[in-house]
ChimeraX commands (.cxc) that place a marker at each C-alpha (Angstrom):
marker #1 position 15.20,-51.06,-20.11 radius 0.5
marker #1 position 11.72,-49.55,-20.32 radius 0.5
marker #1 position 12.19,-47.74,-17.02 radius 0.5
marker #1 position 15.47,-46.20,-18.21 radius 0.5
marker #1 position 13.84,-44.95,-21.43 radius 0.5
marker #1 position 10.95,-43.50,-19.46 radius 0.5
marker #1 position 13.34,-41.73,-17.09 radius 0.5
marker #1 position 15.36,-40.29,-19.99 radius 0.5
marker #1 position 12.18,-39.16,-21.74 radius 0.5
marker #1 position 10.92,-37.42,-18.60 radius 0.5
marker #1 position 14.30,-35.74,-18.00 radius 0.5
marker #1 position 14.52,-34.49,-21.58 radius 0.5
marker #1 position 10.93,-33.22,-21.46 radius 0.5
marker #1 position 11.72,-31.31,-18.27 radius 0.5
marker #1 position 14.87,-29.80,-19.75 radius 0.5
marker #1 position 12.98,-28.79,-22.89 radius 0.5
marker #1 position 10.28,-27.19,-20.73 radius 0.5
marker #1 position 12.90,-25.20,-18.78 radius 0.5
marker #1 position 14.60,-24.10,-22.00 radius 0.5
marker #1 position 11.35,-22.90,-23.57 radius 0.5
marker #1 position 10.31,-21.02,-20.41 radius 0.5
marker #1 position 13.65,-19.21,-20.31 radius 0.5
marker #1 position 13.04,-17.61,-23.71 radius 0.5
marker #1 position 9.35,-16.84,-23.37 radius 0.5
marker #1 position 8.49,-13.35,-22.08 radius 0.5
marker #1 position 6.80,-13.19,-18.71 radius 0.5
marker #1 position 3.30,-11.81,-18.57 radius 0.5
marker #1 position 2.84,-8.73,-16.41 radius 0.5
marker #1 position 0.43,-10.55,-14.07 radius 0.5
marker #1 position 3.23,-12.87,-12.93 radius 0.5
marker #1 position 5.66,-10.10,-12.07 radius 0.5
marker #1 position 5.65,-9.03,-8.47 radius 0.5
marker #1 position 5.73,-5.33,-7.68 radius 0.5
marker #1 position 9.11,-4.23,-6.47 radius 0.5
marker #1 position 9.55,-2.44,-3.19 radius 0.5
marker #1 position 11.22,0.91,-2.96 radius 0.5
marker #1 position 8.45,2.90,-4.55 radius 0.5
marker #1 position 6.89,5.80,-2.74 radius 0.5
marker #1 position 4.17,4.42,-0.49 radius 0.5
marker #1 position 1.26,6.53,0.63 radius 0.5
marker #1 position 0.70,6.56,4.40 radius 0.5
marker #1 position -2.80,5.46,5.32 radius 0.5
marker #1 position -5.04,6.66,8.13 radius 0.5
marker #1 position -7.35,4.46,10.18 radius 0.5
marker #1 position -11.06,5.19,10.45 radius 0.5
marker #1 position -11.90,5.95,14.08 radius 0.5
marker #1 position -15.19,4.05,13.89 radius 0.5
marker #1 position -14.55,0.89,11.86 radius 0.5
marker #1 position -10.70,0.77,11.74 radius 0.5
marker #1 position -10.55,0.64,7.94 radius 0.5
marker #1 position -7.30,1.93,6.43 radius 0.5
marker #1 position -7.91,4.71,3.90 radius 0.5
marker #1 position -5.80,7.27,2.01 radius 0.5
marker #1 position -5.70,10.61,3.86 radius 0.5
marker #1 position -7.03,12.53,0.85 radius 0.5
marker #1 position -10.31,10.57,0.93 radius 0.5
marker #1 position -10.70,10.62,4.72 radius 0.5
marker #1 position -13.32,12.79,6.41 radius 0.5
marker #1 position -11.59,14.47,9.31 radius 0.5
marker #1 position -13.19,16.05,12.34 radius 0.5
marker #1 position -10.57,17.36,14.72 radius 0.5
marker #1 position -8.04,14.62,15.28 radius 0.5
marker #1 position -10.45,11.85,14.15 radius 0.5
marker #1 position -10.53,10.42,10.63 radius 0.5
marker #1 position -13.49,8.58,9.10 radius 0.5
marker #1 position -13.90,6.54,5.93 radius 0.5
marker #1 position -17.49,7.68,5.31 radius 0.5
marker #1 position -20.26,9.91,6.55 radius 0.5
marker #1 position -21.96,6.84,8.03 radius 0.5
marker #1 position -18.94,6.15,10.26 radius 0.5
marker #1 position -18.72,9.81,11.26 radius 0.5
marker #1 position -22.40,9.90,12.24 radius 0.5
marker #1 position -22.12,6.55,14.07 radius 0.5
marker #1 position -19.23,7.83,16.18 radius 0.5
marker #1 position -21.29,10.85,17.36 radius 0.5
marker #1 position -23.99,8.60,18.83 radius 0.5
marker link #1:1,2 radius 0.2
marker link #1:2,3 radius 0.2
marker link #1:3,4 radius 0.2
marker link #1:4,5 radius 0.2
marker link #1:5,6 radius 0.2
marker link #1:6,7 radius 0.2
marker link #1:7,8 radius 0.2
marker link #1:8,9 radius 0.2
marker link #1:9,10 radius 0.2
marker link #1:10,11 radius 0.2
marker link #1:11,12 radius 0.2
marker link #1:12,13 radius 0.2
marker link #1:13,14 radius 0.2
marker link #1:14,15 radius 0.2
marker link #1:15,16 radius 0.2
marker link #1:16,17 radius 0.2
marker link #1:17,18 radius 0.2
marker link #1:18,19 radius 0.2
marker link #1:19,20 radius 0.2
marker link #1:20,21 radius 0.2
marker link #1:21,22 radius 0.2
marker link #1:22,23 radius 0.2
marker link #1:23,24 radius 0.2
marker link #1:24,25 radius 0.2
marker link #1:25,26 radius 0.2
marker link #1:26,27 radius 0.2
marker link #1:27,28 radius 0.2
marker link #1:28,29 radius 0.2
marker link #1:29,30 radius 0.2
marker link #1:30,31 radius 0.2
marker link #1:31,32 radius 0.2
marker link #1:32,33 radius 0.2
marker link #1:33,34 radius 0.2
marker link #1:34,35 radius 0.2
marker link #1:35,36 radius 0.2
marker link #1:36,37 radius 0.2
marker link #1:37,38 radius 0.2
marker link #1:38,39 radius 0.2
marker link #1:39,40 radius 0.2
marker link #1:40,41 radius 0.2
marker link #1:41,42 radius 0.2
marker link #1:42,43 radius 0.2
marker link #1:43,44 radius 0.2
marker link #1:44,45 radius 0.2
marker link #1:45,46 radius 0.2
marker link #1:46,47 radius 0.2
marker link #1:47,48 radius 0.2
marker link #1:48,49 radius 0.2
marker link #1:49,50 radius 0.2
marker link #1:50,51 radius 0.2
marker link #1:51,52 radius 0.2
marker link #1:52,53 radius 0.2
marker link #1:53,54 radius 0.2
marker link #1:54,55 radius 0.2
marker link #1:55,56 radius 0.2
marker link #1:56,57 radius 0.2
marker link #1:57,58 radius 0.2
marker link #1:58,59 radius 0.2
marker link #1:59,60 radius 0.2
marker link #1:60,61 radius 0.2
marker link #1:61,62 radius 0.2
marker link #1:62,63 radius 0.2
marker link #1:63,64 radius 0.2
marker link #1:64,65 radius 0.2
marker link #1:65,66 radius 0.2
marker link #1:66,67 radius 0.2
marker link #1:67,68 radius 0.2
marker link #1:68,69 radius 0.2
marker link #1:69,70 radius 0.2
marker link #1:70,71 radius 0.2
marker link #1:71,72 radius 0.2
marker link #1:72,73 radius 0.2
marker link #1:73,74 radius 0.2
marker link #1:74,75 radius 0.2
marker link #1:75,76 radius 0.2
view
C-alpha cells in the first residue's frame, strides 16, 4: 500500500511540475537562436587560421590576417 501511495505521489508531483512549466515564460537564455537569419561570411587568417569577419581583417593582396602580428609573422 505504501508503495502505491508513493508512486501516485510521484506521478502527481511530476504532472504538477509539467503543468507549472507550461505556463511559466521561458527565459531568453534558454531559447536557441533560430536559423534563417543572414549570416556573415568569415575569412580565415592566412597565418593562424582564425576565422574573422571580413570588415576587421587586414588584407594584403589575396591574403587576410586577423592582426598585425600575424601579418608580420607571415612575411618572415
